[in-house]
RODO-2510 file (C-alpha; in nm, 4 decimals, decimal comma):
residues 385
     n   res          X          Y          Z
     1     m     0,0000     0,0000     0,0000
     2     s     0,1334     0,3434    -0,0875
     3     t     0,2346     0,5641     0,2009
     4     n     0,2128     0,8823    -0,0025
     5     p    -0,0370     1,1300     0,1411
     6     i    -0,3425     1,2270    -0,0604
     7     p    -0,2417     1,5221    -0,2804
     8     p    -0,4098     1,8546    -0,2037
     9     l    -0,7339     1,8997    -0,3893
    10     h    -0,6932     2,2258    -0,5750
    11     l    -0,7642     2,3678    -0,9149
    12     y    -0,4450     2,2350    -1,0740
    13     s    -0,4564     1,8730    -0,9588
    14     v    -0,7990     1,7206    -0,9150
    15     p    -0,7857     1,3386    -0,9165
    16     s    -1,0012     1,2094    -1,2010
    17     d    -1,0509     0,8980    -1,4083
    18     p    -0,8530     0,8881    -1,7344
    19     q    -1,0398     1,0771    -2,0033
    20     p    -0,9812     1,1077    -2,3770
    21     p    -0,8202     1,4348    -2,4846
    22     a    -1,0729     1,7144    -2,4736
    23     a    -1,1647     1,8982    -2,7885
    24     v    -1,0102     2,2410    -2,8192
    25     a    -1,2523     2,4939    -2,6751
    26     p    -1,3735     2,7596    -2,9186
    27     k    -1,1872     3,0869    -2,8843
    28     r    -1,4012     3,3580    -2,7333
    29     e    -1,4048     3,6911    -2,9067
    30     r    -1,3385     4,0020    -2,7048
    31     p    -1,6757     4,1622    -2,6225
    32     r    -1,7521     4,4846    -2,8007
    33     t    -1,7359     4,7843    -2,5671
    34     a    -1,8223     5,0888    -2,7807
    35     w    -2,1149     5,1892    -3,0048
    36     t    -2,2759     5,4998    -3,1427
    37     a    -2,6169     5,5643    -2,9905
    38     d    -2,8063     5,4480    -3,3010
    39     q    -2,5940     5,1327    -3,3243
    40     l    -2,6608     5,0483    -2,9602
    41     m    -3,0358     5,0948    -2,9981
    42     a    -3,0361     4,8728    -3,3084
    43     a    -2,8274     4,5983    -3,1484
    44     h    -2,9837     4,2734    -3,0277
    45     f    -2,8659     4,1330    -2,6971
    46     p    -2,9665     3,7922    -2,5613
    47     e    -3,1537     3,7773    -2,2333
    48     p    -2,9345     3,7192    -1,9269
    49     k    -2,8691     3,3541    -1,8524
    50     w    -3,0060     3,2391    -1,5188
    51     a    -2,8273     2,9914    -1,2973
    52     v    -3,1341     3,0019    -1,0702
    53     p    -3,4262     3,1757    -1,2446
    54     g    -3,5247     3,4965    -1,0704
    55     i    -3,2490     3,4745    -0,8097
    56     l    -2,9048     3,4138    -0,9653
    57     a    -2,8373     3,5637    -1,3072
    58     e    -2,5120     3,5758    -1,4996
    59     g    -2,2740     3,8228    -1,3428
    60     v    -2,1313     3,8528    -0,9921
    61     s    -2,3644     3,7877    -0,7002
    62     l    -2,2663     3,8380    -0,3392
    63     l    -2,4174     3,5826    -0,1018
    64     a    -2,3672     3,7333     0,2423
    65     g    -2,4791     3,6326     0,5872
    66     p    -2,3650     3,5994     0,9483
    67     p    -2,1403     3,3103     1,0535
    68     k    -2,3079     2,9698     1,0878
    69     v    -2,6317     3,0881     0,9274
    70     g    -2,6044     2,8186     0,6585
    71     k    -2,4448     3,0002     0,3623
    72     s    -2,2210     2,7050     0,2737
    73     w    -2,5098     2,4573     0,2903
    74     l    -2,7125     2,6887     0,0664
    75     s    -2,4362     2,7453    -0,1897
    76     l    -2,3388     2,3765    -0,2036
    77     g    -2,7026     2,2812    -0,2495
    78     l    -2,7328     2,5288    -0,5360
    79     g    -2,4154     2,3909    -0,6925
    80     l    -2,5517     2,0357    -0,6832
    81     a    -2,8891     2,1438    -0,8240
    82     v    -2,7401     2,3398    -1,1146
    83     a    -2,4831     2,0707    -1,1969
    84     a    -2,7551     1,8050    -1,2043
    85     g    -3,0239     2,0141    -1,3735
    86     g    -3,2664     1,9633    -1,0850
    87     q    -3,4560     2,2047    -0,8641
    88     a    -3,2950     2,4790    -0,6576
    89     f    -3,4506     2,5278    -0,3150
    90     d    -3,6518     2,2139    -0,3922
    91     s    -3,8922     2,4162    -0,6075
    92     v    -3,7187     2,6260    -0,8779
    93     p    -3,6269     2,4299    -1,1962
    94     v    -3,2762     2,4993    -1,3213
    95     q    -3,0912     2,4029    -1,6369
    96     g    -2,8041     2,1621    -1,5883
    97     g    -2,4470     2,2579    -1,6653
    98     p    -2,0956     2,2348    -1,5207
    99     v    -2,0374     2,4109    -1,1883
   100     l    -1,7072     2,4978    -1,0225
   101     y    -1,7288     2,5112    -0,6427
   102     l    -1,4289     2,6535    -0,4567
   103     a    -1,4782     2,5323    -0,0990
   104     l    -1,1759     2,7108     0,0411
   105     e    -1,2640     2,6603     0,4084
   106     d    -1,3541     2,2919     0,3825
   107     t    -1,1805     1,9558     0,3672
   108     p    -1,2665     1,6776     0,1198
   109     r    -1,4104     1,4706     0,4045
   110     r    -1,6427     1,7502     0,5175
   111     l    -1,7568     1,8098     0,1617
   112     q    -1,8269     1,4400     0,1163
   113     t    -2,0338     1,4330     0,4364
   114     r    -2,2342     1,7388     0,3398
   115     m    -2,2997     1,6177    -0,0129
   116     g    -2,4093     1,2808     0,1239
   117     k    -2,6792     1,4531     0,3276
   118     l    -2,7868     1,6844     0,0465
   119     l    -2,8028     1,4081    -0,2145
   120     g    -3,0018     1,1724     0,0080
   121     g    -2,8929     0,8620    -0,1804
   122     q    -2,9106     1,0183    -0,5283
   123     r    -2,6146     0,9915    -0,7617
   124     a    -2,3648     1,2765    -0,7379
   125     p    -2,3490     1,4852    -1,0581
   126     a    -2,0232     1,4597    -1,2509
   127     g    -2,0726     1,8197    -1,3617
   128     l    -1,9808     1,9590    -1,0196
   129     t    -1,6080     2,0190    -0,9701
   130     l    -1,5074     2,0660    -0,6050
   131     v    -1,1852     2,2446    -0,5161
   132     t    -1,0377     2,3132    -0,1714
   133     e    -0,7284     2,5159    -0,2663
   134     c    -0,6784     2,7942    -0,5160
   135     p    -0,4423     3,0926    -0,5285
   136     p    -0,5982     3,4387    -0,4811
   137     f    -0,7219     3,6234    -0,7864
   138     p    -0,4122     3,8447    -0,8256
   139     q    -0,1701     3,5524    -0,7803
   140     g    -0,3055     3,3272    -1,0537
   141     g    -0,6549     3,2465    -0,9319
   142     s    -0,8225     3,4307    -1,2193
   143     e    -0,6155     3,2396    -1,4754
   144     a    -0,6860     2,9056    -1,3049
   145     i    -1,0612     2,9635    -1,3078
   146     a    -1,0464     3,0884    -1,6675
   147     q    -0,8665     2,7695    -1,7744
   148     w    -1,1410     2,5579    -1,6173
   149     l    -1,4069     2,7680    -1,7889
   150     d    -1,2271     2,7293    -2,1234
   151     r    -1,2456     2,3519    -2,0811
   152     n    -1,6121     2,3698    -1,9783
   153     p    -1,7734     2,6108    -2,2265
   154     d    -2,1240     2,5104    -2,1091
   155     a    -2,0514     2,6071    -1,7472
   156     r    -2,3396     2,7767    -1,5658
   157     m    -2,1934     2,8831    -1,2338
   158     v    -1,8792     2,9348    -1,0232
   159     v    -1,9132     2,9494    -0,6441
   160     i    -1,6314     3,0932    -0,4319
   161     d    -1,6702     3,0044    -0,0642
   162     v    -1,5346     3,2265     0,0795
   163     f    -1,4526     3,5457    -0,1094
   164     a    -1,1958     3,6542     0,1512
   165     k    -0,9725     3,3610     0,0526
   166     m    -0,9554     3,4781    -0,3108
   167     r    -0,9328     3,8555    -0,2945
   168     g    -0,5611     3,8729    -0,2121
   169     q    -0,3779     4,1695    -0,0668
   170     a    -0,5029     4,5192    -0,1391
   171     p    -0,2982     4,7206    -0,3914
   172     q    -0,0573     4,9664    -0,2367
   173     g    -0,1707     5,3256    -0,1978
   174     v    -0,5410     5,2837    -0,2742
   175     s    -0,8404     5,3557    -0,0539
   176     a    -1,0366     5,0790     0,1153
   177     y    -1,3293     5,1447    -0,1204
   178     d    -1,1097     5,1147    -0,4295
   179     a    -0,9437     4,8003    -0,2936
   180     d    -1,2835     4,6369    -0,2382
   181     y    -1,4026     4,7406    -0,5835
   182     v    -1,0894     4,5997    -0,7478
   183     s    -1,1186     4,2693    -0,5618
   184     v    -1,4718     4,2082    -0,6887
   185     g    -1,3613     4,3253    -1,0320
   186     y    -1,1564     4,0078    -1,0831
   187     a    -1,4711     3,7980    -1,0529
   188     k    -1,6685     4,0491    -1,2568
   189     r    -1,4341     4,0152    -1,5543
   190     l    -1,4657     3,6367    -1,5475
   191     a    -1,8460     3,6498    -1,5215
   192     d    -1,8838     3,8990    -1,8057
   193     h    -1,6341     3,7326    -2,0396
   194     y    -1,7768     3,3817    -2,0003
   195     g    -2,1420     3,4764    -1,9470
   196     i    -2,1827     3,2819    -1,6240
   197     a    -2,2989     3,3390    -1,2689
   198     v    -2,0171     3,3868    -1,0183
   199     v    -2,1284     3,3636    -0,6538
   200     l    -1,9032     3,5171    -0,3891
   201     v    -1,9869     3,3888    -0,0403
   202     h    -1,9197     3,6712     0,2034
   203     h    -1,9936     3,7924     0,5561
   204     v    -2,2073     4,0681     0,7067
   205     r    -2,1257     4,3172     0,9775
   206     k    -2,2076     4,2400     1,3386
   207     a    -2,4261     4,5484     1,3619
   208     g    -2,7650     4,5073     1,1972
   209     s    -2,9313     4,7620     0,9698
   210     d    -3,2707     4,8349     0,8197
   211     d    -3,1041     4,8329     0,4765
   212     f    -2,9633     4,4852     0,4138
   213     l    -2,7149     4,6224     0,1572
   214     t    -2,5323     4,8166     0,4269
   215     e    -2,4853     4,4980     0,6288
   216     v    -2,2351     4,3549     0,3781
   217     s    -1,8915     4,3437     0,5394
   218     g    -1,6386     4,5908     0,3972
   219     t    -1,6962     4,9189     0,2184
   220     n    -1,9719     4,9952    -0,0295
   221     g    -1,7213     4,9097    -0,3009
   222     i    -1,7981     4,5381    -0,2591
   223     a    -2,1733     4,5637    -0,3130
   224     g    -2,1220     4,8425    -0,5678
   225     a    -1,9010     4,6291    -0,7919
   226     a    -2,1300     4,3242    -0,7744
   227     d    -2,4247     4,2811    -1,0090
   228     a    -2,6500     4,1468    -0,7344
   229     t    -2,6482     4,1129    -0,3580
   230     l    -2,8166     3,8353    -0,1637
   231     v    -2,8234     3,8536     0,2164
   232     l    -2,9340     3,5519     0,4172
   233     k    -3,0628     3,6559     0,7588
   234     r    -3,2063     3,4633     1,0461
   235     a    -3,5806     3,5030     1,0822
   236     r    -3,8424     3,4793     1,3501
   237     g    -4,1597     3,2757     1,3195
   238     q    -4,1977     2,9739     1,0951
   239     a    -3,9098     3,0603     0,8608
   240     d    -3,5495     2,9765     0,9455
   241     g    -3,4107     3,2455     0,7181
   242     i    -3,5025     3,5321     0,4886
   243     l    -3,3122     3,5730     0,1615
   244     h    -3,3038     3,9409     0,0615
   245     v    -3,2231     3,9885    -0,3078
   246     t    -3,1518     4,2946    -0,5186
   247     g    -2,9459     4,3591    -0,8294
   248     r    -2,9116     4,5025    -1,1759
   249     d    -3,0855     4,2145    -1,3549
   250     v    -3,2722     4,0788    -1,0514
   251     d    -3,5843     4,2359    -0,9066
   252     e    -3,5646     4,3289    -0,5403
   253     a    -3,7473     4,0660    -0,3397
   254     e    -3,7508     3,8701    -0,0159
   255     y    -3,7939     3,4949     0,0130
   256     a    -3,8749     3,2924     0,3219
   257     l    -3,6587     2,9818     0,3574
   258     q    -3,6694     2,6806     0,5852
   259     f    -3,3623     2,4760     0,6716
   260     q    -3,4040     2,0973     0,6823
   261     a    -3,1450     1,9798     0,9330
   262     a    -3,1808     1,6134     0,8343
   263     s    -3,0902     1,6797     0,4694
   264     g    -2,8959     2,0049     0,5020
   265     a    -3,1177     2,1622     0,2360
   266     w    -3,2798     2,5036     0,2248
   267     h    -3,6401     2,5012     0,1000
   268     l    -3,8334     2,7961    -0,0402
   269     l    -4,1588     2,8523     0,1493
   270     d    -4,4787     2,9405    -0,0351
   271     g    -4,6385     3,2808    -0,0052
   272     p    -4,5169     3,6226     0,1063
   273     v    -4,2428     3,6523     0,3655
   274     s    -4,4850     3,8114     0,6113
   275     d    -4,6752     3,4827     0,6348
   276     h    -4,3696     3,3151     0,7826
   277     t    -4,2150     3,5836     1,0020
   278     v    -4,5088     3,6599     1,2282
   279     g    -4,6827     3,4551     1,4938
   280     d    -4,9312     3,1849     1,4027
   281     t    -5,2370     3,4004     1,4817
   282     r    -5,1189     3,6943     1,2723
   283     a    -5,0220     3,4632     0,9865
   284     a    -5,3683     3,3043     0,9882
   285     i    -5,5355     3,6465     0,9933
   286     l    -5,3181     3,7648     0,7040
   287     r    -5,4127     3,4615     0,4962
   288     h    -5,7827     3,5100     0,5666
   289     v    -5,7846     3,8841     0,4893
   290     r    -5,5800     3,8314     0,1741
   291     a    -5,8368     3,5775     0,0528
   292     n    -6,1317     3,7842     0,1795
   293     p    -6,0588     4,1584     0,1552
   294     g    -6,2934     4,3636     0,3696
   295     a    -6,3364     4,0955     0,6347
   296     k    -6,4437     4,1908     0,9870
   297     p    -6,3083     4,0279     1,3026
   298     k    -6,6266     3,8200     1,3418
   299     d    -6,5757     3,6875     0,9868
   300     i    -6,2162     3,5962     1,0667
   301     a    -6,3255     3,4273     1,3884
   302     g    -6,5337     3,1838     1,1890
   303     d    -6,2154     3,0673     1,0193
   304     l    -6,0166     3,0525     1,3446
   305     p    -6,2325     2,8674     1,5968
   306     q    -5,9316     2,8070     1,8223
   307     v    -5,8895     3,1843     1,8806
   308     d    -6,1502     3,3861     2,0727
   309     i    -6,3092     3,6881     1,9078
   310     d    -6,1576     3,9414     2,1508
   311     t    -5,8060     3,8184     2,0722
   312     i    -5,8783     3,8507     1,7005
   313     r    -6,0071     4,2079     1,7448
   314     r    -5,6990     4,3106     1,9422
   315     t    -5,4637     4,1374     1,6990
   316     c    -5,6265     4,2983     1,3944
   317     s    -5,5999     4,6400     1,5580
   318     r    -5,2307     4,5881     1,6351
   319     m    -5,1643     4,4596     1,2837
   320     a    -5,3239     4,7755     1,1420
   321     a    -5,1019     4,9852     1,3694
   322     d    -4,7977     4,7872     1,2526
   323     g    -4,8832     4,8390     0,8864
   324     q    -4,9654     4,4746     0,8155
   325     l    -5,3355     4,5459     0,7530
   326     t    -5,5472     4,8464     0,6541
   327     r    -5,8757     4,9247     0,8356
   328     d    -6,1570     5,1378     0,6962
   329     g    -6,4125     5,3418     0,8891
   330     s    -6,6588     5,0526     0,9177
   331     g    -6,4090     4,8214     1,0858
   332     r    -6,3298     4,6131     0,7801
   333     y    -5,9734     4,4974     0,7177
   334     y    -5,7786     4,4802     0,3936
   335     p    -5,4282     4,3643     0,2986
   336     h    -5,1741     4,6463     0,3251
   337     t    -5,0563     4,6255    -0,0361
   338     e    -4,7892     4,8898     0,0062
   339     t    -4,5842     4,6986     0,2608
   340     r    -4,2609     4,5539     0,1260
   341     t    -4,3294     4,1941     0,2056
   342     q    -4,6834     4,1997     0,0681
   343     g    -4,5549     4,2595    -0,2854
   344     v    -4,3274     3,9565    -0,2922
   345     p    -4,4278     3,7334    -0,5856
   346     e    -4,5210     3,3713    -0,5620
   347     v    -4,2519     3,1148    -0,6321
   348     s    -4,3783     3,0600    -0,9838
   349     e    -4,3373     3,4301    -1,0621
   350     l    -3,9821     3,4850    -0,9442
   351     s    -3,8505     3,8190    -1,0544
   352     n    -4,1233     3,8412    -1,3205
   353     c    -3,9176     3,6174    -1,5443
   354     p    -4,0826     3,3265    -1,7265
   355     a    -4,1037     2,9961    -1,5447
   356     t    -3,8822     2,8556    -1,8179
   357     p    -3,6238     3,1170    -1,9230
   358     p    -3,5264     3,1444    -2,2917
   359     d    -3,1955     2,9684    -2,2288
   360     q    -3,3524     2,6801    -2,0387
   361     p    -3,5346     2,3815    -2,1926
   362     e    -3,8854     2,3042    -2,0728
   363     c    -3,7829     1,9707    -1,9261
   364     p    -3,4351     2,0191    -1,7836
   365     g    -3,2558     1,6995    -1,7056
   366     q    -2,9116     1,6001    -1,6004
   367     s    -2,6862     1,6409    -1,8966
   368     e    -2,4265     1,3745    -1,9558
   369     l    -2,1295     1,5755    -1,8439
   370     k    -1,7786     1,4369    -1,8302
   371     l    -1,4828     1,6087    -1,6745
   372     s    -1,2081     1,6189    -1,9310
   373     g    -0,9425     1,6596    -1,6641
   374     l    -0,8101     1,9840    -1,5343
   375     s    -0,5051     2,1794    -1,6335
   376     g    -0,2175     1,9781    -1,7629
   377     s     0,0226     2,2541    -1,6664
   378     t     0,2752     2,2077    -1,3926
   379     e     0,1343     2,2204    -1,0460
   380     a     0,1349     2,5667    -0,8947
   381     e     0,1467     2,6576    -0,5326
   382     g    -0,1965     2,7205    -0,3838
   383     t    -0,2985     2,9081    -0,0777
   384     a    -0,3470     2,6551     0,2004
   385     t    -0,6693     2,6714     0,3936
***
């Protein structure tokens, strides 16, 4: 038996079964960057490609959240779903395609354990490449990722968990804002050139804020350089987390999520966020008033026999004071349509994009993907984690 230790799993030396030589990837033309106004208006541009329709479009997306909130479980689950062409969050169909997942804070054993839970006995997709070591962007990381993307022209997504491991040292003599902007710019160039979604897993500040964008750790240069920002926050009530989303190609929205400890999977909950972040009585009243605008407390009581009428009256009054309901002069209650959470679309209407985006087939299935082997160049030194 060999006594040699297992080689480090990084982007330059991933153990794989022998594969026939890969076909030379088509050379990508440099994107055009200048037009006259009339030329630009006459040009035809394809719709953005979605890794997860309505939530993750091509470009750079920050996925931020506090420590131990479940960001790595969420991002690994998305990587498996996209690589297999299954359903993200157990409800959103996604098109299958190769995914590169840089798990820079994990070991192969931990990744194997987590994937075992997430897969639940299903076959692991060959289209997901897992990497535990990679040099920072400025020290060769960009080139390493680009080489993988050249060998996988149908790639849909790259996940970097965590972004801090890839950003490298700040350039000398620049402000903190400029340094943050430059660090995201490395990922931005890759996303734009290859037309894929690049997800940067990041942290939030300890201090909370009413504006979730200001909670992203670092200066505003990080969120400013990204195309979209997703913040996963702990929630109260029936939901285990709220995913706040905003971006250039993504409509601002909030989604209630539930974490399944047994499988390690995050599931998207039906209905507006407000249904899952309030107490059971308020949630039941919201559902009734939404289905029956203009209902009075006695009408609601008929639908909630386990709650006495006085409690319903008091709760409705407090909900009106909190902006969750609107009350007219005759004591009838209506949904407060101007509240933020009330306008959140149903799962089937994510971000107002079609249920099946133009770049996604109607019946996505796991494509027969084969890893052609990673770079044949000499092994480079990676940043140990």
